[in-house]
Residue, then its C-alpha position, 0 to 999 in steps of 0.5 A: x339785245x341783238x336783233x335777229x331776222x328771218x333770212x329774206x328770199x323768195x318763197x311760194x305762198x300757201x295759195x300757190x302750193x295748194x293751187x298747184x297740188x289741186x291742179x295736179x290731182x285734178x289732172x290725174x283722171x284725165x291722164x288715166x283716161x288718156x292712157x287707156x285710150x292710147x292702150x286700148x282705143x276705148x275708155x272702158x275695161x281695164x285688165x291687169x296689165x293696164x292696171x299695172x301701167x296706171x298704177x305705175x303712173x299714179x304712184x310716183x305722182x301721188x308720192x310727189x304730191x306727198x313730198x310737196x306737202x311734207x316739204x312745204x307744210x308739214x315739216x316746216x310747221x312741225x319745226x315752227x311749233x317745236x321752236x315756239x315751245x322752245x321760246x316759251x321754255x327758255x330764258x334766251x331766244x333760240x335761232x329760228x328753224x332754218x327752213x320755213x317752207x311757204x311764205x306764210x310760214x316764214x311770216x309766222x316765224x318772223x312774227x313769233x321772233x319779233x314778239x319774243x324779242x319784244x317780250x324779252x325787252x319788256x321783261x328787262x325794262x320792267x325789272x329795271x323800272x321796278x328797281x328804279x321805282x323802289x329806289x326812288x320811293x325808298x328815300x323819301x319814305x325813309x325820311x318821313x319815317x325817321x322824322x315821325x319816329x323822332x317826333x314820337x320818341x321826344x315829346x319835349x321836342x322844342x316847337x321850332x324843331x317839331x315844325x322843321x320835322x313837320x316841314x320835312x315830312x310835308x316836303x317828302x310827301x309832296x315829292x312822293x305825290x309828284x313821283x306817283x303822278x309822273x308814274x301814272x303819266x308814264x303809264x298813260x304815255x305808253x298807251x296811244x291816245x286817241x288820234x287827232x290833229x292839233x295846232x300849236x295855237x290851241x295849246x299855248x294857254x296849257x303851256x303857259x300854265x305848265x311853265x308860268x313866266x316862260x316866254x314862248x315864241x313860234x316859228x316855221x309854219x305854226x298854223x299847220x295842223x300837227x298829227x297829234x291829238x291836243x292831249x298828246x301834244x300838250x303832254x309832250x310840249x308841256x313837259x319840255x316847257x316845264x323842264x326848261x322853266x325848272x332849269x332856269x330858262x326864260x324863253x322857249x322857241x318852238x319851230x314847226x318843220x316839214x316833214x311833220x316835226x318840231x324843234x324845241x329850244x330854250x335859253x337855259x344852261x343846256x344839257x350836261x355831257x354826263x347825262x346826254x346818253x341817258x337823258x330819256x331814261x326813267x329816273x335820270x335827273x339833275x334835280x334830285x335835290x329839288x324834287x325832280x323825279x326824272x320821268x318828264x322826258x321819259x314820258x315825252x319819249x313814251x308818248x311820241x313812241x306810242x304814236x309813231x314819233x320820236x325825240x332826240x337831242x339836237x343843236x340849237x339854231x336860235x337859242x343856246x340852251x337845250x334843244x330837241x328835235x321831234x319827229x311826228x307821225x306822218 
């Protein structure tokens, strides 16, 4: 979806408009008194001619005040209101009004535009995500149902065949359980966890549990506190370690960089060129036949994004497998 933005230029603030208008209004009595002094030499008593003169002075000033309010407040706010209603009714995002008046009105228009773009992107994401979830759940459910029906329809089924079907059912149930666990993890990743700081040494035991048998090495400044809570850092590095282990890696290197960031490398087979552009999308996996859900890296990206960070593929510096560059929030 193309990104639109409010045209940037200097605009008077609402406070400036209000102050100027009040100053103009408050100056009117002084201007009237000064005019009377000039015409009659005394401040009391106004005849018809003097009233006409005073009216001739006040009328254009009053009209100017009305024009200022109309130009800077009334009309821009009316157009913004109509545009907001249009945003709610249309499936696409109409262009914002060309004239926003004050600085505050322009900021309001920009906020509405950003909100509309987020909502449209979120709606498209949810539609795609629902389709992927339905597809991911359908395959193991179909297998479970088929095996159960075969067992129910054939009471004389040989024990070894029955055991094979039961094993397939249990395998697909495990796959469904992993999928549901990862879906819950993805939902939790998109909500920012409590802030905090954590050192790599504090989560090494958690990484060993996530990927047993994977040799971990730290470099850079591993004693430096990282701007993520222990739970968030464990979620990010745990999924990367588990992915590396499941793809045959035996070593994982984590380098702490400055500005705050991490380089994570493994000695596995690397990332296939065919999935590099979609690697961080949900349900993209090269292990569908062995139970992969394709949500691990999506959870990593969502966790970092919720905390103001990001992750990208990079080129390995010490190992020849997959390598990721993680930017942490400052």
